[in-house]
C-alpha positions in Angstrom: 0.0 0.0 0.0 2.7 2.4 0.9 4.6 1.9 -2.3 1.5 2.7 -4.3 1.1 6.0 -2.6 4.6 7.1 -3.5 4.5 8.4 -7.0 7.7 8.5 -9.0 9.1 11.6 -10.6 10.2 11.8 -14.2 12.9 13.7 -16.0 10.5 16.5 -17.0 9.4 16.9 -13.4 13.0 17.2 -12.3 13.8 19.7 -15.0 10.9 21.9 -13.8 12.2 21.5 -10.2 15.7 22.5 -11.2 14.9 25.2 -13.8 12.2 26.7 -11.5 14.6 26.7 -8.6 17.2 28.5 -10.7 15.4 31.2 -12.7 12.8 31.6 -10.0 15.4 32.9 -7.6 14.6 36.5 -8.3 15.3 37.8 -11.8 12.3 40.1 -11.6 13.6 41.7 -8.4 17.4 41.4 -8.8 18.1 42.1 -12.5 18.8 45.9 -12.0 21.0 45.1 -9.0 23.1 42.8 -11.4 23.5 45.7 -13.8 24.5 48.1 -11.0 27.0 45.7 -9.4 28.7 44.8 -12.8 28.6 48.3 -14.4 25.8 47.8 -17.0 23.6 45.2 -18.7 26.3 44.1 -21.2 29.0 43.3 -18.5 26.3 41.5 -16.5 25.2 39.4 -19.6 28.8 38.5 -20.4 29.2 37.6 -16.7 26.5 35.0 -17.0 28.1 33.6 -20.1 31.4 33.3 -18.1 29.3 31.6 -15.4 28.0 29.2 -18.1 31.6 28.2 -18.9 32.3 27.5 -15.2 28.9 25.8 -14.5 28.6 23.4 -17.3 31.6 21.3 -16.2 30.3 21.4 -12.6 26.8 20.2 -13.7 28.4 17.5 -15.8 30.1 16.2 -12.7 26.8 16.1 -10.9 25.2 14.4 -14.0 27.6 11.4 -13.8 27.6 11.1 -10.1 23.9 11.4 -9.5 23.1 8.7 -12.1 25.9 6.5 -10.6 24.6 7.0 -7.0 20.9 7.9 -7.2 20.6 8.8 -3.5 19.6 11.8 -1.4 22.5 14.0 -0.3 24.0 15.0 -3.6 27.6 16.2 -3.1 27.6 15.1 0.5 26.9 11.5 -0.4 29.5 11.6 -3.2 32.1 13.0 -0.8 31.3 10.3 1.9 31.9 7.6 -0.7 35.0 9.1 -2.1 36.8 10.6 0.9 34.9 9.7 4.1 33.3 11.6 7.0 35.3 14.8 7.1 34.9 15.6 3.4 31.3 14.7 3.6 30.9 17.1 6.5 32.6 20.0 4.6 30.6 19.4 1.4 27.3 18.8 3.2 27.4 21.5 5.8 28.5 24.1 3.2 25.7 23.1 0.9 23.2 23.0 3.7 24.1 26.6 4.7 23.6 27.7 1.1 20.4 25.8 0.7 18.7 26.8 3.9 19.8 30.5 3.4 17.7 30.6 0.2 14.5 29.6 2.0 14.2 32.8 4.2 15.5 34.9 1.2 12.6 33.7 -0.9 10.1 34.1 2.0 11.2 37.8 2.4 10.9 38.6 -1.3 7.6 36.8 -1.8 6.0 38.8 1.0 7.5 42.0 -0.4 6.1 41.4 -3.9 2.7 40.4 -2.6 2.6 43.6 -0.6 2.9 45.5 -3.9 -0.1 43.5 -5.3 -2.0 43.8 -2.1 -1.1 47.0 -0.2 -3.3 45.9 2.7 -0.4 43.7 3.8 1.4 46.9 4.8 -1.6 48.4 6.7 -0.9 49.9 10.0 2.3 50.8 11.7 5.3 48.5 11.4 6.1 46.2 14.3 9.8 47.0 14.2 12.7 47.9 11.8 15.6 45.6 11.2 18.7 46.6 9.0 16.6 49.4 7.6 13.6 47.2 6.6 10.2 47.7 8.2 8.4 44.6 9.4 4.6 44.6 9.3 2.1 42.2 10.9 0.7 41.3 7.5 4.2 40.2 6.4 4.6 37.8 9.3 1.1 36.3 9.0 1.4 35.7 5.2 5.0 34.4 5.4 4.0 31.9 8.1 0.9 30.8 6.2 2.9 30.1 2.9 5.6 28.4 4.9 3.2 26.0 6.4 1.5 25.3 3.1 4.8 24.5 1.4 5.8 22.3 4.4 2.5 20.3 3.9 3.1 19.9 0.2 6.7 18.7 0.7 5.6 16.4 3.5 3.7 14.4 0.9 6.8 13.8 -1.1 8.9 14.9 -4.1 6.1 14.0 -6.5 3.6 16.3 -4.8 6.3 19.1 -4.8 7.0 18.5 -8.5 3.3 18.8 -9.4 3.2 22.3 -7.9 6.6 23.1 -9.4 5.4 22.4 -13.0 2.4 24.8 -12.7 4.5 27.6 -11.2 7.4 27.0 -13.7 5.0 27.4 -16.6 3.8 30.8 -15.3 7.3 31.8 -14.5 8.7 31.1 -18.0 5.6 32.7 -19.5 6.2 35.9 -17.7 9.9 35.8 -18.6 9.2 35.4 -22.3 6.7 38.3 -22.1 9.4 40.5 -20.5 11.8 39.5 -23.3 9.4 40.3 -26.1 8.0 43.6 -24.8 11.5 44.7 -23.7 12.9 43.9 -27.2 10.1 46.0 -28.8 11.5 49.1 -27.0 15.2 48.2 -27.4 17.5 51.0 -28.5 21.3 50.5 -28.7 21.7 53.9 -27.2 20.3 52.6 -23.9 23.3 50.3 -23.5 25.6 53.3 -23.3 28.0 53.6 -21.6 28.8 50.0 -22.1 30.6 50.0 -18.8 30.4 52.4 -15.8 31.4 51.8 -12.2 28.5 52.3 -9.9 28.4 51.8 -6.1 31.0 50.0 -4.1 32.0 47.0 -6.3 35.7 46.2 -6.6 36.2 46.5 -10.4 37.5 49.1 -12.8 36.9 47.6 -16.3 34.3 45.8 -18.4 35.9 42.4 -17.7 36.1 43.2 -14.0 32.4 44.1 -14.0 31.6 40.8 -15.8 33.6 38.8 -13.2 31.7 40.5 -10.4 28.7 38.5 -11.5 30.6 35.3 -10.5 30.3 36.4 -6.8 26.5 36.1 -6.8 26.0 33.7 -9.8 26.4 30.6 -7.6 23.4 31.8 -5.6 21.3 32.5 -8.7 22.3 29.3 -10.5 22.4 26.8 -7.7 18.9 25.4 -8.2 20.2 22.6 -10.3 21.3 20.9 -7.1 17.7 20.3 -6.2 17.7 17.5 -8.8 20.4 15.3 -7.2 18.8 15.8 -3.8 15.4 14.4 -4.9 16.7 11.6 -7.3 15.7 8.8 -4.9 12.1 9.5 -6.1 13.1 9.2 -9.8 11.1 6.9 -12.0 12.5 5.5 -15.3 16.0 6.2 -16.5 18.3 8.0 -14.1 20.4 8.9 -17.2 17.7 11.2 -18.5 17.3 12.7 -15.0 21.0 13.4 -14.9 21.0 15.1 -18.3 18.3 17.5 -16.9 20.9 18.8 -14.5 23.0 20.0 -17.4 20.1 21.4 -19.4 18.8 23.4 -16.5 22.2 25.1 -16.1 22.6 25.9 -19.8 19.1 27.2 -20.3 19.1 29.2 -17.1 22.4 31.0 -18.0 21.0 31.8 -21.4 17.7 32.9 -19.9 19.5 35.4 -17.6 21.8 36.7 -20.4 18.9 37.3 -22.9 16.8 39.1 -20.2 19.7 41.3 -19.3 20.2 42.3 -23.0 16.5 42.8 -23.8 15.6 44.6 -20.6 18.9 46.5 -20.4 18.2 47.9 -23.9 14.6 48.8 -23.3 15.5 52.0 -21.4 18.7 53.8 -20.3 20.2 51.4 -17.9 21.6 54.2 -15.7 18.0 55.1 -14.9 16.8 51.5 -14.5 19.3 50.5 -11.9 17.9 53.1 -9.5 14.3 51.6 -9.7 13.0 50.2 -6.5 11.6 46.6 -6.4 9.8 45.2 -8.3 12.1 46.9 -10.9 11.0 45.0 -14.0 7.3 45.5 -13.4 7.9 49.2 -12.7 9.9 49.6 -15.9 7.1 48.2 -18.1 4.5 50.5 -16.4 6.8 53.4 -17.4 7.5 52.1 -21.0 3.8 51.3 -21.7 1.8 54.0 -19.9 -1.5 52.6 -21.3 -3.5 49.6 -20.2 -0.9 47.3 -21.7 1.6 48.7 -19.3 -0.6 48.0 -16.3 -1.4 44.5 -17.6 2.4 43.8 -18.0 3.0 45.2 -14.6 0.5 42.8 -13.0 1.7 39.8 -15.1 5.4 40.4 -14.2 4.5 40.6 -10.5 2.5 37.4 -10.7 5.4 35.7 -12.6 7.8 37.0 -10.0 5.8 35.5 -7.2 5.6 32.2 -9.0 9.3 32.3 -9.7 10.1 33.0 -6.1 7.7 30.2 -5.0 9.4 27.7 -7.3 12.7 28.3 -5.7 11.2 28.4 -2.2 9.5 25.1 -2.8 12.5 23.5 -4.5 15.0 24.4 -1.8 12.7 23.4 1.0 12.7 19.9 -0.6 16.5 20.0 -1.3 17.4 21.2 2.2 15.3 18.5 3.9 16.9 15.8 1.7 20.5 16.8 2.4 19.7 17.1 6.1 18.3 13.5 6.0 21.3 12.2 4.2 23.7 13.8 6.6 21.8 12.4 9.5 21.9 8.9 7.9 25.7 8.9 8.3 25.6 10.7 11.7 27.2 14.0 10.5 24.2 15.7 12.1 22.0 14.1 14.9 20.4 10.9 13.7 16.8 11.9 14.6 16.8 14.2 11.5 16.8 11.1 9.3 13.3 10.0 10.4 11.0 9.5 7.5 7.2 9.6 7.2 5.8 6.0 7.4 3.8 6.5 4.2 5.3 9.2 2.1 9.0 8.4 3.1 9.7 12.1 3.4 12.2 13.4 6.0 9.6 14.9 8.4 12.0 16.1 11.1 14.4 17.7 8.6 11.4 19.4 7.0 10.5 20.9 10.3 14.0 22.5 10.4 13.3 23.9 7.0 9.9 25.2 8.1 11.6 27.0 11.0 14.0 28.7 8.6 11.1 29.6 6.3 9.1 31.2 9.0 12.1 33.1 10.2 12.5 34.9 6.8 9.7 37.5 7.2 10.8 38.3 10.7 14.3 39.3 9.3 13.0 41.5 6.5 14.8 42.6 3.3 17.6 44.5 5.0 19.8 41.4 5.2 19.3 40.1 1.6 22.7 41.1 0.2 24.7 39.3 2.9 22.5 36.2 2.7 23.1 36.0 -1.1 26.9 36.2 -1.0 27.2 34.0 2.1 25.4 31.2 0.3 27.5 31.6 -2.8 30.6 30.6 -0.9 28.9 27.5 0.4 27.9 26.4 -3.1 31.3 26.9 -4.6 33.0 24.9 -1.8 30.5 22.0 -2.3 30.9 22.1 -6.1 34.7 22.0 -5.8 34.6 18.9 -3.5 32.1 17.2 -5.8 34.5 17.7 -8.8 37.3 16.0 -7.0 35.0 13.2 -5.9 34.4 12.3 -9.5 38.2 12.1 -10.1 38.7 9.9 -7.1 35.8 7.6 -7.8 37.0 7.1 -11.4 40.2 5.7 -9.9 38.9 3.8 -6.8 35.7 2.4 -8.3 36.2 2.2 -12.1 33.8 -0.7 -12.5 30.8 1.0 -10.7 28.0 1.3 -13.3 27.8 4.8 -14.8 24.7 5.3 -16.9 26.2 8.6 -18.0 29.9 9.4 -18.5 30.9 13.1 -18.9 32.5 14.2 -22.1 36.2 14.7 -21.6 36.3 12.3 -18.6 38.5 13.4 -15.7 39.9 16.3 -17.7 36.5 18.0 -17.5 36.4 17.2 -13.7 39.9 18.6 -13.2 38.9 21.8 -15.0 35.8 22.1 -12.8 37.7 21.5 -9.6 40.5 23.9 -10.4 38.1 26.7 -11.5 35.8 26.4 -8.5 38.8 26.1 -6.2 40.3 29.3 -7.6 36.9 31.1 -7.4 36.5 30.0 -3.8 39.8 31.5 -2.8 39.0 34.8 -4.6 35.7 35.1 -2.9 37.5 35.9 0.4 40.3 38.2 -0.9 39.4 41.9 -0.4 39.4 44.3 -3.3 38.9 41.5 -5.9 35.9 41.8 -8.3 34.4 38.6 -6.8 35.0 39.5 -3.1 31.9 38.7 -1.1 32.4 41.3 1.6 33.5 41.2 5.2 30.1 40.5 6.7 29.4 37.6 4.4 32.9 36.2 5.0 32.3 36.3 8.7 28.9 34.6 8.4 30.4 31.8 6.3 33.3 31.3 8.8 30.8 31.3 11.7 28.5 28.8 9.9 31.4 26.4 9.3 32.6 26.7 12.9 29.1 25.8 14.1 29.1 22.8 11.8 32.5 21.7 13.1 31.2 21.8 16.6 28.2 19.8 15.6 30.4 17.3 13.7 32.5 16.8 16.9 29.3 16.5 19.0 28.0 13.7 16.8 31.3 11.8 16.8 30.1 9.6 19.6 27.1 8.7 17.5 29.3 7.9 14.5 31.5 5.6 16.7 28.3 3.9 18.1 27.4 2.6 14.6 29.7 0.7 12.3 30.7 2.6 9.2 29.1 -0.2 7.1 25.8 0.4 8.9 25.8 4.1 8.2 27.0 3.6 4.6 24.4 0.9 3.8 21.6 3.3 5.1 22.8 6.2 2.9 23.2 4.1 -0.2 20.2 1.8 0.3 18.5 3.2 -2.8 21.3 2.0 -5.1 19.7 -1.1 -6.7 21.6 -4.2 -7.5 23.1 -3.7 -10.9 22.9 -7.4 -12.1 19.6 -8.7 -10.9 20.0 -12.0 -12.7 22.9 -12.8 -10.4 22.1 -10.7 -7.4 18.6 -11.9 -6.8 17.6 -10.7 -3.3 13.8 -11.4 -3.7 14.0 -14.5 -1.4 15.5 -12.4 1.4 12.6 -11.4 3.7 12.4 -9.7 7.0 13.7 -12.8 8.8 17.2 -12.1 7.7 19.1 -9.3 9.5 22.6 -8.1 9.9 23.7 -7.2 13.4 26.2 -4.4 13.9 28.3 -4.5 17.1 31.5 -3.1 18.6 33.7 -5.5 20.6 33.9 -4.0 24.1 37.0 -3.9 26.3 37.7 -7.2 28.1 35.3 -9.2 25.9 35.8 -12.9 26.6 35.6 -13.8 22.9 38.6 -11.8 21.8 41.2 -13.9 19.8 41.2 -15.9 16.6 37.8 -16.1 14.9 38.5 -19.8 14.2 38.4 -20.6 18.0 34.8 -19.4 18.2 31.9 -21.8 17.4 29.4 -19.1 16.5 28.6 -20.6 13.1 27.9 -24.0 14.4 26.3 -23.1 17.7 24.2 -20.0 16.7 23.9 -20.3 12.9 25.4 -16.8 12.5 28.1 -15.7 10.1 30.6 -12.8 10.4 30.3 -10.8 7.2 32.9 -8.1 8.0 35.3 -6.8 10.5 36.2 -3.1 10.6 39.3 -2.0 12.5 40.0 1.7 12.3 39.5 2.4 8.5 40.3 -1.1 7.4 37.4 -3.4 6.4 38.0 -7.2 6.1 35.1 -8.9 4.4 34.5 -12.6 5.3 37.3 -12.8 7.8 38.9 -16.2 7.9 39.5 -18.4 11.0 43.0 -17.0 11.3 41.7 -13.4 11.7 41.6 -12.0 15.2 38.9 -10.2 17.1 40.0 -7.3 19.3 38.3 -4.7 21.4 37.2 -1.8 19.3 36.5 -3.9 16.2 33.2 -3.4 14.5 31.6 -6.7 13.4 28.7 -7.2 11.0 27.1 -10.6 11.6 24.5 -12.2 9.3 21.7 -14.5 10.5 18.0 -14.8 11.0 16.5 -12.4 13.5 15.8 -15.2 16.0 19.4 -16.6 15.8 20.9 -13.1 16.1 18.8 -12.2 19.2 20.0 -15.4 20.9 23.6 -14.6 19.9 23.2 -11.0 21.2 21.8 -12.2 24.5 24.4 -15.0 25.0 27.5 -13.4 23.5 27.4 -10.0 21.9 25.6 -7.6 24.3 24.6 -4.2 22.9 24.1 -4.1 19.1 22.0 -2.6 16.4 20.3 -4.2 13.4 20.5 -3.5 9.7 18.1 -4.6 7.0 19.8 -7.2 4.9 18.8 -6.3 1.4 20.0 -2.7 1.3 23.3 -3.8 3.0 23.9 -6.6 0.4 23.1 -4.2 -2.5 25.7 -1.7 -1.1 28.3 -4.4 -0.5 27.7 -5.7 -4.0 28.7 -2.2 -5.4 31.6 -2.0 -3.0 33.2 -5.4 -3.2 31.5 -7.4 -6.0 29.5 -9.3 -3.4 27.2 -11.6 -5.1 24.1 -13.6 -4.2 23.7 -16.9 -6.1 21.7 -20.1 -6.1 22.7 -23.7 -6.8 20.3 -26.4 -7.9 21.2 -29.8 -6.3 21.3 -32.3 -9.1 21.3 -36.1 -8.7 24.8 -36.4 -10.1 26.2 -33.7 -7.8 29.0 -35.1 -5.6 27.2 -33.9 -2.4 23.8 -35.2 -3.4 22.4 -37.3 -0.6 24.9 -36.0 2.0 24.4 -33.7 4.9 25.4 -30.0 4.5 28.1 -30.5 7.0 29.7 -33.3 5.0 29.1 -31.7 1.6 32.2 -29.5 1.5 30.0 -26.5 0.9 30.6 -25.1 4.4 34.4 -25.2 4.0 34.5 -21.7 2.4 35.5 -18.6 4.3 34.3 -16.2 1.6 30.9 -17.6 1.2 27.9 -18.4 3.5 24.9 -20.7 2.8 22.0 -18.6 4.0 19.1 -20.6 2.8 17.7 -23.8 1.2 14.4 -24.6 -0.5 12.8 -28.0 -0.6 9.7 -27.8 -2.7 7.6 -25.1 -1.2 9.4 -25.2 2.1 12.3 -22.8 2.8 15.0 -23.2 5.5 16.8 -20.1 6.8 20.4 -20.6 7.8 20.3 -24.4 7.4 22.3 -26.4 9.9 25.1 -28.8 9.1 22.7 -31.8 9.7 20.3 -30.7 6.9 20.4 -33.2 4.0 20.9 -32.2 0.4 18.6 -34.1 -1.9 18.1 -33.7 -5.7 15.8 -30.7 -6.5 16.9 -28.7 -3.4 18.0 -25.1 -4.1 20.8 -23.7 -2.1 21.2 -19.9 -1.6 24.6 -18.4 -0.9 26.0 -15.0 -0.4 29.7 -14.3 -0.9 32.5 -12.7 -2.9 33.0 -13.6 -6.5 35.9 -15.7 -5.5 33.8 -17.5 -2.8 31.0 -18.3 -5.2 33.6 -19.6 -7.7 34.9 -22.0 -5.1 31.4 -23.0 -4.3 30.8 -23.8 -8.0 34.0 -25.9 -8.1 32.7 -28.0 -5.2 29.5 -28.4 -7.2 31.3 -29.5 -10.3 33.8 -31.8 -8.5 
């Protein structure tokens, strides 16, 4: 029943989520600010073309990685797989800061634009003033109401969020095209003059310097493509087509911004336009078309602006909750944030954090917009840099991992992406450079990372509590077995579990594994031993067990509970199927079956005398006799023609099992 309620999301839906989250981030309210900060519409347009050159390689890296690992978490999940906990923390916490900053940003601007459409929202005296912005009761009520509505939509899942996104995206694109058409009708090349002029406090003194200034805020205004990898666990159909939508959203969004800058920048003298208050584009059309057409355009642009802001607000509420859930799965943030709704499988606790950030926005007001924008840009660039190097590392360490999409140029493209984003990240913090984000934004970013470092240290005990394989299998549980004809897990039901335990100080069972009779006495099997960062799969009888080791032990739930009560003590349990799928991707772990034929050398013998149990890299986990199944068969169980034996092991272990079969 639950699975039927969870609708899958297609490539078109993901494109609408990503494109809407990018271009909805505020072109109608920010475009004159872009012109002012870069010295004119032409430097700003060139700046977005430069951003396109930087962003396409970045998006290509995400395209390959998200199709290879279709899991929530995006760059954080890729960093965890490639480099481990610390890199995952850096990537995930930086991205989370950028994501969750956009939510109050959108809440602030949506309320401001709606106040223009409905002046009653500014009725009465303001409650207070913050950073020069007046906060009205109507703002707070409206912002809280919309926040709760978006929370309710996202609580129902990515499919529900995507349905809203498609409608809003259609209205957004329609208003943008109208702006291009009616702006082009009034275009005059004289309006572009001077082609470059320094305005305000930006750190540039040339056309190219003005164009580069756009790179300081472009990550904020182009980051919506990351909403696609965050929601890919809900993807239906080919993940390859979903991955391609990441690249398409970036390309079309950069071109969308550049064309708008040219058409709107040429519609009236840009030196006048940059001084317009918000909503600048709507006010411009009311000035250019003083008749009823102008008023109609004014209203349509405002409606489109609200729809655009809502698409980003909605998209990043979904993305922020998904990355929080992924970080909680591997205990980078407290584990309770990974809790999912029992029906919709949405991260309900993480969504509540996003709801709190959303409600906070209207209370802050528009006075803090600039610092929020540039602070988040630094978070995005750091996350993108780490993701680029993740692709390079995973190409080396896991070359055989299935990749539905491989980026053109291979690791050369990833190196270009990594070097460019690394260089940009450094320049963001160097004063008097065109892309310097400012002292306040730099301080905010440093403070955010320090808070994250403290939280990472605080959750260290939680990470030590659970074996790395447990955390990893939970994060990558959505990665399906790549070769179902070999790795058939359908016969594994809830009776099978894997117990994760840490060997305590002074444990009586320390010593060589071969001296333990766990397999014979309890019908349990040691899948892996983790010591520091070294993982030994299927440890042989000569391997030792020492205090501090983390063991993953396979068996039926009943046998494991007896083993825990008698031997192990405190332990946690992992679902078997996600773990085996993960281990298959990591180690070529396979699940196979053997039909016992009459001519087989072990036909008519007990399992203990068959030779099948004398295999340290393989475990017999089940046997079927007609319609009757036996979980973890004992050595006394007889093998008769027609029986089917199920085994889990490494490729080498299964090969040895086949040789016994063929002997």
